[in-house]
NUMARRO-859042 format. One record per residue (C-alpha): y, z, x; residue in one letter. Coordinates in steps of 0.25 Angstrom, whole numbers, padded with zeros to 4 digits, always signed. Example, Ala and Ser with C-alpha at 12.3 -4.5 7.8 and 13.67 -1.06 7.14 Angstrom:
<atoms>
-0018+0031+0049A;-0004+0029+0055S;
</atoms>
This chain:
<atoms>
+0051+0019-0019X;+0038+0013-0024X;+0027+0023-0028X;+0012+0022-0027X;+0000+0031-0031X;-0012+0031-0021X;-0024+0038-0025X;-0033+0045-0015X;-0023+0047-0003X;-0030+0059+0004X;-0037+0050+0014X;-0041+0036+0018X;-0035+0024+0011X;-0027+0032+0001X;-0020+0040+0012X;-0017+0028+0020X;-0011+0021+0008X;-0002+0032+0004X;+0003+0033+0019X;+0006+0018+0020X;+0012+0017+0006X;+0022+0029+0009X;+0025+0022+0022X;+0029+0009+0015X;+0038+0016+0006X;+0030+0020-0006X;+0030+0033-0014X;+0015+0037-0013X;+0008+0046-0024X;-0005+0049-0018X;-0017+0055-0025X;-0026+0066-0019X;-0036+0075-0025X;-0031+0088-0019X;-0016+0090-0015X;-0020+0094-0001X;-0025+0080+0002X;-0011+0075+0000X;-0005+0084+0011X;-0006+0074+0023X;+0000+0063+0015X;+0011+0072+0010X;+0014+0077+0024X;+0014+0062+0029X;+0021+0055+0018X;+0031+0065+0013X;+0038+0061+0000X;+0032+0048+0000X;+0019+0054-0004X;+0016+0062-0017X;+0002+0067-0019X;-0005+0066-0032X;-0017+0075-0035X;-0028+0069-0043X;-0042+0064-0043X;-0043+0050-0048X;-0054+0054-0058X;-0045+0065-0065X;-0037+0058-0076X;-0028+0069-0079X;-0024+0072-0064X;-0022+0057-0062X;-0012+0056-0074X;-0005+0068-0070X;-0003+0062-0057X;+0003+0049-0064X;+0012+0058-0071X;+0017+0064-0058X;+0019+0050-0052X;+0027+0046-0065X;+0036+0058-0063X;+0039+0055-0049X;+0042+0040-0051X;+0052+0043-0062X;+0051+0031-0070X;+0047+0021-0059X;+0033+0014-0057X;+0023+0016-0047X;+0021+0004-0037X;+0007+0006-0035X;-0006+0014-0038X;-0017+0014-0027X;-0031+0018-0032X;-0037+0022-0019X;-0045+0035-0022X;-0060+0033-0022X;-0073+0038-0018X;-0086+0031-0013X;-0099+0036-0019X;-0112+0031-0011X;-0127+0031-0014X;-0138+0023-0020X;-0135+0019-0034X;-0150+0022-0037X;-0148+0037-0035X;-0133+0040-0035X;-0130+0051-0045X;-0123+0044-0057X;-0112+0055-0056X;-0108+0050-0042X;-0107+0036-0048X;-0098+0040-0059X;-0089+0048-0049X;-0088+0036-0041X;-0083+0027-0053X;-0074+0038-0058X;-0066+0039-0044X;-0066+0025-0040X;-0065+0017-0053X;-0061+0026-0065X;-0051+0034-0055X;-0043+0021-0052X;-0042+0017-0066X;-0038+0031-0071X;-0027+0032-0060X;-0022+0018-0064X;-0021+0021-0078X;-0013+0034-0075X;-0003+0026-0066X;-0002+0013-0073X;+0010+0017-0081X;+0017+0020-0068X;+0013+0007-0062X;+0018-0002-0073X;+0012+0000-0087X;+0023+0010-0091X;+0035+0000-0094X;+0045+0012-0094X;+0044+0013-0079X;+0053+0006-0068X;+0048-0003-0057X;+0038-0014-0055X;+0024-0012-0059X;+0015-0006-0048X;+0001-0010-0043X;-0013-0003-0043X;-0021-0004-0030X;-0035-0001-0032X;-0044+0003-0019X;-0057-0005-0021X;-0067-0008-0010X;-0076-0019-0004X;-0085-0012-0013X;-0078-0017-0025X;-0083-0030-0022X;-0096-0028-0013X;-0107-0019-0018X;-0113-0010-0007X;-0126-0002-0009X;-0125+0013-0009X;-0111+0012-0013X;-0113+0008-0028X;-0104+0018-0034X;-0092+0015-0025X;-0095+0000-0027X;-0095+0001-0042X;-0082+0009-0042X;-0075-0002-0034X;-0081-0014-0041X;-0076-0007-0054X;-0062-0005-0047X;-0061-0019-0044X;-0064-0024-0058X;-0055-0013-0064X;-0043-0017-0054X;-0044-0032-0059X;-0044-0028-0073X;-0033-0018-0072X;-0025-0029-0064X;-0026-0039-0075X;-0022-0029-0086X;-0010-0023-0078X;-0004-0037-0075X;+0003-0035-0089X;+0010-0023-0083X;+0012-0030-0069X;+0003-0019-0062X;-0006-0025-0052X;-0019-0020-0047X;-0025-0023-0033X;-0037-0019-0026X;-0038-0015-0012X;-0053-0016-0007X;-0056-0010+0007X;-0068-0011+0015X;-0072+0000+0024X;-0060+0009+0027X;-0060+0019+0038X;-0057+0032+0031X;-0063+0046+0031X;-0072+0042+0019X;-0082+0038+0030X;-0083+0052+0036X;-0086+0057+0022X;-0096+0046+0020X;-0104+0051+0032X;-0106+0064+0024X;-0112+0057+0012X;-0125+0064+0009X;-0136+0053+0007X;-0147+0063+0007X;-0149+0062-0009X;-0154+0048-0006X;-0163+0050+0006X;-0175+0048-0002X;-0172+0035-0007X;-0178+0022+0000X;-0164+0017+0001X;-0159+0029+0009X;-0159+0022+0022X;-0151+0011+0017X;-0141+0021+0011X;-0139+0028+0025X;-0138+0014+0032X;-0127+0010+0022X;-0119+0023+0023X;-0119+0023+0038X;-0115+0008+0038X;-0104+0011+0028X;-0098+0023+0036X;-0098+0015+0049X;-0091+0003+0043X;-0082+0012+0035X;-0077+0019+0048X;-0074+0005+0054X;-0066+0001+0042X;-0051-0002+0040X;-0041+0010+0041X;-0036+0015+0028X;-0022+0010+0032X;-0026-0004+0031X;-0030-0002+0017X;-0017+0005+0014X;-0010-0007+0019X;-0017-0016+0009X;-0014-0007-0002X;+0000-0007+0002X;+0000-0023+0001X;-0007-0022-0012X;+0004-0013-0017X;+0016-0021-0012X;+0012-0036-0010X;+0019-0046-0018X;+0006-0053-0022X;-0005-0043-0020X;-0020-0047-0020X;-0028-0041-0031X;-0038-0037-0021X;-0037-0034-0006X;-0050-0033+0002X;-0048-0025+0015X;-0061-0025+0022X;-0065-0024+0037X;-0074-0035+0042X;-0070-0043+0029X;-0078-0055+0032X;-0092-0048+0032X;-0088-0036+0024X;-0081-0043+0012X;-0080-0058+0013X;-0095-0062+0016X;-0101-0052+0007X;-0092-0057-0005X;-0096-0071-0002X;-0111-0069+0000X;-0120-0069-0013X;-0123-0055-0017X;-0138-0056-0015X;-0135-0060+0000X;-0127-0047+0001X;-0138-0039-0005X;-0148-0044+0005X;-0138-0042+0017X;-0135-0027+0012X;-0150-0025+0009X;-0154-0029+0023X;-0143-0021+0030X;-0147-0008+0023X;-0162-0010+0021X;-0161-0011+0006X;-0169-0024+0004X;-0181-0021-0005X;-0194-0019+0002X;-0206-0027-0002X;
</atoms>
């Protein structure tokens, strides 16, 4: 049985991915920060699911989990690692506490690197293990290629993850380990309910506060209309199993207007469009 590690499986894309991979015959090791968060998947998937308890920023806990997986695999390799766990920090870069910016990068950029290092021996860098080399699938975002105002920390983390993934893939070809990005647009998950509770009051006195509120409301509305997490899970399965996988999968609702056109337009034109939509154009 092929085995895969998926981080952040308590809700959303991670949970959908764990469920789909188990249904397709994988042994799934799924990470949660609290053991209780794994109970629904353990009940649903039975022996096909093994919970791992760690925070992706905790080096010691991640390496302990890798040792646990190594013991369970008994000399065989992992087929895949899905770096899904992540957070989204929002706010104006002019006034955002730098501690929040650092935390964003620790979770979304340093975390996947830490997890990759811990599990790479099981994926293929340890020559003593049996089986074909595995694949790493990193969850990026539209925000890994297109910058949005008031999401600067998140965008920076995903741009960084894109570059990290390309560099890592080129290094790991020596071992036969592939690195693939899956980059969703809006996905309809419980994160949007949490987004409605985000406190923007610390920024109310700023002249850009109306634009911030408008952006938040637009983002929440569009997010709730996004793809179901099961669709992203299907793409992750393809990335793990396709004979010749792409290096990057963009999974974007309304792909023409939300991905293709903004990528083709000059950056200054995109600046002006966003500025006009949100009221960010400089006043004379």
